[in-house]
C-alpha positions, 0 to 999 in steps of 0.5 A, a space after each residue: 499500500 502507498 505511503 503518503 506524507 501528513 504535514 502539520 505546518 506549526 508555524 507557532 513551533 517557538 511559541 511552543 518552545 518558550 512556554 511547552 506545557 500546556 501549550 495551545 495556539 489561538 484561532 488567530 494564531 491558526 488562521 495566520 497560518 493559512 496565510 504562510 502555508 501558501 507563500 511556503 514554496 516548496 517544501 511540501 511535495 506534490 502527492 503530498 497532504 497538509 492537516 489544515 488546522 485553520 481550516 475545519 472543512 479539511 479532510 485527511 487522505 485514506 490510506 497509510 500517512 506518514 507524518 512531517 511536522 514543520 518542527 516536531 514539537 510535542 504538540 505537533 506530534 500530538 496533532 500527527 498521531 491524532 491524525 492516524 499518521 504515523 510519528 516521524 523519528 525526532 529530537 526530544 522536547 529538550 534538545 529543541 529548545 536548548 538549540 533553537 534558544 537563542 543563546 544556543 547561537 551565541 554560544 557560538 559568538 557574536 559578530 556584532 560590536 558589544 554583543 552579548 547574551 545577559 541572563 540577568 540585570 547585571 550583565 544587562 546593564 554593563 552590555 547596555 553601558 559598554 557603548 551608546 545605542 540604538 539597541 535590540 533586545 531579544 528573547 530566547 525563542 522568537 519568530 516573525 520578528 516577535 519577541 523583540 524591544 528597540 532601545 533608542 539609547 543605553 537606557 531602559 526606556 519605561 515602556 521596555 521593563 515590562 518586557 525586561 522583567 519577565 525576560 529576566 525574571 523567567 531564567 531565559 534572558 536576554 539577547 542583547 545587541 546594537 541595532 545596525 543598518 541591515 542592507 542584505 539578508 541571507 539565509 543557508 540551508 541544510 539537514 543533519 542525519 542521526 548519523 551527522 551527515 550534513 546536506 547543505 543547500 545554496 544560500 537565499 535571499 530574504 526581504 524583510 519588513 522592518 520589524 524582521 519579518 519575514 517577506 519572501 526567500 528567493 535563491 540568491 544571484 550568483 556573485 552577490 556575496 563578496 568572496 569572502 562573505 560566501 565563504 564565512 557564511 560556508 563557514 558559519 554554515 557548518 561550525 552549526 551543523 556540526 554543533 547541532 549535532 553535538 548536541 543531539 539534533 538531527 533534521 533540517 535546520 538553516 541559519 541568518 546572515 546580513 550585510 549591514 553598515 556601520 556608523 562610517 559607512 563601511 560595509 560589513 557581514 554577519 555570517 550568523 545571527 540567528 539559528 532555527 533547528 527547523 525547517 525555515 520557509 526558504 528551507 526547500 528553496 535554499 535546499 534546490 532539491 536535495 532532500 534528504 528530509 523525505 527518506 522513511 
C-alpha cells in the first residue's frame, strides 16, 4: 500500500518551545497559518497532504500516512498521531529547546560589536553601558519579528521595562545586540542526519520588513555575496551543523545572516545572526531539490 506524507505546518513552534506546558495556539494564530502556508514554496512535495488546522472542513486522505512537521514539537506530534499518521523520528523537547534558544547561537560567538546574551540585570547593565544605542533586545525564542524590543539609547525606557523583567525573571535571559543598518539579508539551509551526515543548500535572499518579519525568500543571485562573505557564511553553516549534531539534534536547520553598514558607512557582514533548528520558510528554495528529509 502506498504511503502518503501528511504535513503539519506548526509555524508557531517557537511559541510552544518558549512555554511548552499546556501550549495551545489561539484561533488567530491558526488563521495566520493559512496565509503563511500559501507562501511556503516547495517544502510540501506534490502528492503530499497538509493537515490544515485553520480549516475546520479539511479532510484527511485515506490510507497509510507518514507524519512530517515544520518542527516536531510535542503538540505537533500529538496532532499527527491524532490524525492517524505514523510519527517521524524526532529530537526530544529538551534538545529542541536548547538548540533553538538564542543562547545556543550566542555560544558559538557573536559578530556584532558589543552583542551579548545576558541572564541577569547586572550583565544587561554592563552590556548597555559598553556603547551607545540604539539596541535591540530579543527574547530566547521568537519568530516573524516577534519577541523583541528596541532601545533608542543605552538606557532602559519605561515601556521596555516589563519586557525586560519578564525575560530576566523567567530565567531565559535576553539577547542584546546593537541595532544596525541592514542592507542585505540572506539565509543558508541544511540537513543533519541522525548519523551526522550534513547536506547543505545554497544561499537564499530573504526579504524582511522593518520589524524583521519574513516576507519572501528567493535564490540568491550568484556573485551577490563577496567571496569573503560567501566563505564566512559557508563556514558558519558547517560550524552550526557540527554544533547541532553534538547537541543531539538531527533534522532540517537554517542560519540567518546579513550585510550591514556601520556608522562610518563601511559595509560589514554578520555570517550567523540566528539559528533555526527546524524547517524555515526558505528551506526548500535553498536546498534546491536536495531532500534527505523525505526518506522514511
